[in-house]
C-alpha positions in Angstrom: -54.0 -31.1 -3.2 -53.2 -27.9 -3.0 -51.9 -26.0 -6.6 -51.0 -22.6 -7.0 -50.4 -20.9 -10.1 -47.4 -18.9 -9.8 -44.9 -17.6 -12.5 -41.7 -16.1 -11.7 -38.9 -16.2 -14.7 -35.9 -15.4 -12.4 -36.4 -18.1 -10.1 -32.9 -20.1 -9.2 -33.3 -23.9 -9.1 -30.4 -25.1 -7.6 -28.9 -28.3 -9.7 -27.6 -31.6 -7.7 -24.5 -33.0 -8.5 -24.7 -36.8 -9.9 -23.5 -38.9 -6.7 -25.4 -41.3 -5.7 -24.9 -41.6 -1.3 -26.0 -44.3 0.2 -28.6 -43.0 2.8 -28.0 -43.6 6.1 -30.9 -45.7 8.2 -31.6 -43.8 11.4 -33.8 -40.6 11.4 -34.6 -41.4 8.3 -38.3 -39.8 6.8 -40.5 -40.7 4.6 -43.7 -38.7 2.7 -45.5 -39.8 0.0 -47.1 -36.9 -2.6 -49.8 -38.1 -4.7 -51.0 -36.3 -7.7 -54.6 -37.7 -8.6 -55.1 -37.5 -12.6 -51.9 -36.2 -13.5 -52.5 -36.5 -17.0 -54.8 -33.8 -16.7 -53.2 -31.5 -13.8 -49.9 -31.3 -15.7 -52.3 -29.9 -18.8 -52.4 -27.1 -16.4 -48.6 -25.9 -16.1 -46.7 -24.9 -19.3 -43.2 -24.8 -19.3 -42.0 -22.5 -16.8 -44.9 -22.9 -14.2 -44.9 -25.2 -10.8 -47.2 -26.0 -8.4 -46.2 -27.2 -4.3 -47.2 -30.5 -2.5 -49.4 -29.8 0.7 -46.4 -28.9 3.3 -45.2 -31.9 5.3 -43.7 -32.3 8.7 -40.3 -34.5 9.1 -40.5 -35.5 12.8 -37.3 -34.9 14.9 -36.5 -38.5 15.6 -34.2 -38.1 18.6 -35.2 -36.5 21.4 -32.6 -36.8 24.1 -32.3 -33.7 26.6 -28.8 -32.2 27.2 -27.1 -33.5 24.0 -28.1 -30.5 22.4 -31.0 -31.7 19.7 -34.6 -30.3 19.7 -37.9 -31.8 19.4 -39.1 -29.6 17.0 -40.7 -30.9 13.7 -39.0 -29.4 10.5 -41.3 -28.2 7.3 -40.9 -29.4 3.9 -42.7 -29.2 0.5 -42.1 -30.7 -2.5 -42.2 -28.4 -6.1 -42.9 -29.9 -9.4 -42.6 -28.8 -13.1 -44.5 -31.1 -14.8 -43.4 -29.3 -18.4 -39.9 -28.1 -17.7 -38.1 -25.3 -15.8 -37.3 -23.6 -18.9 -37.7 -23.9 -22.9 -34.6 -25.9 -22.3 -36.1 -28.5 -20.1 -39.2 -29.1 -21.7 -39.0 -32.4 -22.6 -38.0 -33.5 -18.7 -39.9 -33.0 -15.5 -38.3 -30.8 -12.5 -39.0 -32.0 -9.1 -37.3 -30.1 -6.5 -37.4 -29.9 -2.5 -37.6 -26.8 -0.3 -37.4 -26.1 3.4 -40.0 -24.0 5.1 -38.3 -22.3 8.0 -39.9 -23.4 11.7 -40.9 -20.7 14.2 -38.0 -22.7 16.3 -35.4 -22.0 14.0 -36.8 -18.4 13.0 -36.1 -17.8 17.0 -32.7 -19.6 16.8 -31.6 -17.3 13.5 -30.8 -20.4 11.5 -30.3 -19.9 8.1 -31.0 -22.9 7.1 -30.8 -27.3 7.4 -28.8 -30.1 6.1 -30.2 -33.2 5.0 -29.6 -35.8 3.0 -32.4 -37.2 0.2 -33.7 -39.1 -2.2 -36.6 -39.0 -4.4 -38.7 -41.9 -5.9 -41.5 -41.3 -8.7 -44.4 -44.3 -9.6 -47.0 -44.2 -11.9 -50.0 -45.3 -10.9 -52.7 -46.3 -13.8 -56.2 -45.6 -13.4 -58.2 -48.4 -12.9 -60.4 -47.1 -16.0 -57.4 -48.0 -18.2 -56.8 -51.2 -17.1 -59.8 -52.1 -16.8 -62.5 -52.2 -13.4 -61.4 -56.3 -12.8 -57.7 -55.4 -12.5 -56.1 -54.0 -9.8 -53.4 -50.9 -10.6 -49.9 -51.8 -9.4 -47.6 -48.9 -9.5 -44.9 -48.7 -11.9 -41.3 -47.1 -10.3 -40.0 -44.7 -12.9 -37.2 -43.5 -11.9 -35.5 -43.4 -7.9 -32.3 -41.1 -7.2 -30.5 -40.0 -4.2 -29.0 -37.1 -3.7 -25.5 -36.0 -1.3 -26.0 -34.1 1.6 -27.2 -30.3 0.7 -28.0 -27.2 2.7 -31.3 -26.3 2.4 -31.3 -22.6 2.9 -34.5 -20.7 3.5 -34.4 -18.0 0.5 -37.9 -17.9 -1.4 -36.4 -18.9 -4.5 -34.1 -21.7 -2.9 -35.3 -25.3 -3.6 -33.0 -28.3 -4.5 -33.3 -31.2 -6.7 -32.7 -31.7 -10.7 -34.5 -29.8 -13.3 -34.5 -32.5 -15.3 -35.4 -35.5 -13.4 -37.2 -37.5 -15.7 -37.8 -37.7 -19.4 -41.7 -37.0 -20.5 -41.4 -39.8 -22.5 -40.9 -42.1 -19.4 -44.0 -40.6 -18.0 -46.4 -40.8 -20.8 -45.6 -44.1 -22.6 -49.3 -43.9 -24.0 -50.6 -40.5 -24.8 -53.8 -41.7 -23.9 -53.5 -43.4 -20.8 -55.1 -41.9 -17.2 -52.9 -42.2 -14.4 -52.0 -41.0 -11.2 -48.6 -39.6 -10.2 -46.8 -40.7 -6.7 -43.6 -39.2 -5.6 -42.3 -40.0 -2.5 -39.0 -38.3 -0.8 -37.2 -40.0 1.6 -35.1 -37.3 4.1 -32.3 -38.4 6.3 -31.1 -36.0 8.9 -27.7 -37.6 9.9 -26.4 -35.0 12.0 -29.4 -36.1 14.8 -27.9 -39.8 13.9 -24.5 -39.0 15.1 -25.5 -36.8 17.9 -27.5 -39.9 19.0 -24.3 -42.1 18.3 -22.6 -40.0 20.6 -24.9 -39.6 23.7 -25.5 -43.3 23.3 -21.3 -43.8 24.1 -21.6 -41.7 26.9 -21.9 -44.1 30.1 -24.8 -43.6 32.0 -24.7 -43.2 36.0 -27.8 -43.4 38.2 -28.5 -41.2 41.1 -27.7 -43.1 44.0 -31.0 -42.1 45.6 -32.9 -43.1 42.6 -31.4 -46.5 42.2 -32.6 -47.4 45.9 -36.6 -46.0 44.8 -37.7 -49.2 43.7 -37.0 -51.4 46.4 -39.6 -49.2 48.3 -42.7 -50.2 46.1 -44.9 -52.7 48.3 -43.3 -51.9 51.0 -45.2 -49.6 53.6 -43.1 -48.4 55.7 -43.0 -44.5 55.8 -46.2 -44.8 53.6 -48.2 -41.4 54.1 -50.9 -42.0 51.5 -53.2 -44.9 50.4 -55.7 -45.3 47.5 -58.7 -48.0 47.9 -60.5 -49.5 45.1 -63.9 -50.6 44.5 -62.9 -54.3 44.9 -61.6 -53.4 48.3 -58.3 -53.8 47.4 -55.8 -51.0 48.8 -52.4 -49.8 47.5 -50.3 -47.6 50.2 -47.4 -45.1 48.8 -44.8 -42.2 49.2 -46.1 -39.1 48.6 -42.9 -37.6 47.6 -42.3 -40.4 45.1 -45.4 -39.9 43.0 -45.3 -36.3 42.9 -41.8 -36.8 42.0 -42.7 -38.9 38.6 -45.7 -37.3 37.6 -47.5 -34.1 37.5 -50.9 -35.6 38.0 -49.9 -36.6 41.3 -48.0 -33.7 42.1 -51.0 -32.0 41.3 -53.5 -34.4 43.3 -50.9 -34.7 46.7 -49.7 -31.0 46.7 -53.8 -30.2 48.4 -55.0 -28.5 45.0 -57.9 -31.3 44.8 -59.8 -31.8 48.1 -59.4 -35.5 47.6 -55.5 -35.0 47.9 -55.5 -33.6 51.5 -56.8 -36.8 52.7 -54.2 -39.7 53.8 -56.8 -42.3 52.2 -58.0 -41.6 48.2 -60.7 -43.2 46.5 -59.8 -44.6 43.0 -62.9 -45.0 41.0 -62.1 -44.4 37.5 -59.3 -46.8 37.5 -59.0 -50.4 38.0 -56.8 -51.6 40.5 -54.8 -54.1 38.4 -54.6 -50.7 36.1 -53.5 -48.3 39.0 -51.0 -50.9 40.1 -49.0 -51.4 37.0 -49.0 -47.6 37.3 -47.4 -47.4 40.6 -45.0 -49.8 39.6 -44.0 -48.2 36.8 -43.7 -44.9 39.1 -41.2 -46.7 41.6 -38.9 -48.9 39.0 -39.7 -47.3 35.4 -40.3 -50.6 34.1 -43.6 -52.5 33.4 -44.4 -55.3 35.7 -44.2 -58.7 34.0 -47.0 -61.7 33.6 -49.4 -59.1 33.1 -52.8 -59.7 30.7 -52.3 -57.4 27.4 -55.7 -55.8 28.0 -53.7 -54.6 31.5 -51.4 -53.0 29.6 -53.8 -52.0 26.8 -55.8 -50.0 29.3 -52.8 -49.1 31.4 -51.9 -47.4 27.8 -55.3 -45.4 27.8 -54.6 -44.2 31.0 -51.1 -42.7 30.2 -51.9 -40.0 28.8 -53.9 -38.7 31.2 -51.8 -39.2 33.7 -48.7 -37.1 32.5 -46.5 -40.1 31.7 -45.6 -39.8 28.0 -42.7 -42.2 29.0 -44.8 -44.6 30.4 -47.2 -44.5 27.1 -44.5 -45.1 24.9 -43.2 -47.7 27.0 -46.5 -49.7 26.9 -46.9 -49.4 23.1 -43.8 -51.2 22.8 -44.9 -53.7 25.2 -48.3 -54.0 23.4 -46.6 -54.2 19.9 -44.6 -57.2 20.8 -47.6 -58.8 21.4 -49.4 -58.9 17.9 -50.8 -61.6 16.7 -53.5 -63.0 14.2 -56.1 -62.6 16.9 -55.7 -58.9 17.8 -54.0 -57.1 14.9 -56.7 -55.2 14.2 -57.6 -54.0 17.2 -53.7 -53.0 18.2 -54.1 -51.0 14.6 -57.2 -49.3 15.5 -56.0 -48.2 19.1 -52.6 -46.8 17.0 -55.1 -45.4 14.3 -57.3 -43.6 17.5 -54.3 -42.7 19.3 -52.0 -41.2 16.6 -49.4 -43.9 17.7 -47.0 -44.8 15.4 -45.4 -47.7 17.1 -48.8 -49.3 17.3 -49.7 -48.7 13.5 -46.4 -49.7 12.0 -46.6 -53.2 14.2 -49.7 -53.8 13.1 -49.1 -53.2 9.6 -45.9 -55.2 8.9 -47.8 -58.0 11.2 -51.0 -57.5 7.9 -48.7 -56.4 5.1 -46.3 -59.5 5.4 -49.5 -61.9 5.8 -51.7 -60.5 3.4 -53.0 -63.2 1.7 -53.5 -65.2 5.0 -55.9 -62.0 6.8 -57.6 -60.4 4.1 -60.3 -62.1 4.5 -61.2 -62.5 8.0 -63.3 -61.1 10.0 -60.5 -58.7 11.6 -60.0 -57.1 8.3 -64.1 -56.5 7.8 -63.8 -54.7 11.1 -60.9 -52.4 10.2 -62.8 -51.6 6.8 -65.9 -51.0 8.7 -64.3 -48.0 10.7 -65.7 -46.2 7.9 -62.7 -43.8 8.4 -61.3 -43.6 4.8 -57.6 -41.9 5.7 -57.1 -45.0 8.2 -58.4 -47.4 5.4 -56.0 -45.5 2.4 -53.0 -45.9 5.1 -53.4 -49.6 5.2 -53.7 -49.5 1.1 -50.6 -47.5 1.0 -48.9 -49.8 3.5 -49.5 -52.6 1.2 -48.3 -51.3 -2.2 -45.3 -49.2 -0.9 -44.4 -51.3 2.5 -44.7 -49.5 5.7 -41.9 -47.5 5.3 -43.4 -46.4 2.3 -45.9 -44.0 4.6 -45.6 -40.7 5.2 -45.6 -41.0 9.3 -44.4 -44.5 9.7 -40.2 -43.3 10.1 -41.5 -43.1 13.7 -40.5 -46.6 15.0 -40.9 -48.4 18.4 -37.9 -47.4 20.7 -36.7 -49.4 23.4 
């Protein structure tokens, strides 16, 4: 956590109305801020002084072209006054949310953004306060939802509540040692509305595109052949492959020596995986009845081939097959690739069967990975649920 000594007596703090507004579920993003050793940190900030969380990025959940939605992320940070905003508030913790303008917002001359949001604050006792044999459990101190707010980008514009939480509730025992955990849930209702409108628009296929799938495995009009070390071969149509993938466009346009030949040997991708890719390029779908290992291997190649949508489709398919034998393998793959779809599916499976799986060899493999951040993310999912993780709002989408 980065902390800054800041003192601006004239700072304007916007107070929110006492309305409790139900948050919409589409496009909801959650970020968790853990202030370690809060009982010590708070003493460093007398009344009128505050510190910020690290900045964090809210992903744009809706990324549809042609409906006015930007795919860029949005930046935020939280602001906390541990001993009050002013002498009149010195018995309260003040908590606020601030929007940070991004490059795409500056380029668009945006003056702010609208969001609905909510805060949750937990106290997590130090294990030394409870005894080493007792695992600490977060205690919810307060949660509050706020109405739709226009977040401006001015340096003095933060939004929340001056008297968010009484200090007597934060410190029920003056001698206790604890961390403070703050979660903010941010909902972009505008994107949710635009997505709903976009999904209501009938989809009309281009007639020629509807005919392409029938040419898969049809050697008529083929003008390129791929060969494999196993002896198999696949014949295909250059124009179809080049139109569907930048990788094949570069390969087949003559930029590579191999692409000038009618027969191209494929050495780094097995026949079954390459066929899976070909089937997708022709049909936009995944072949049925393939082994999970084939899907995972194709997933690992999707990024190299510049097939982002293919990779997402494979992630959804892999996530559907999470079970007691492979949840650890899929979780590690999700962490390695930074894929929230795979991580969320695995963590949901794990946390809903924790007692059954916590002492298995699968768990030993996960803990043995040695990555502290990954392990902390798993523990956070166990404590708060998968939707408590700061990046888990991006769900697998079909």
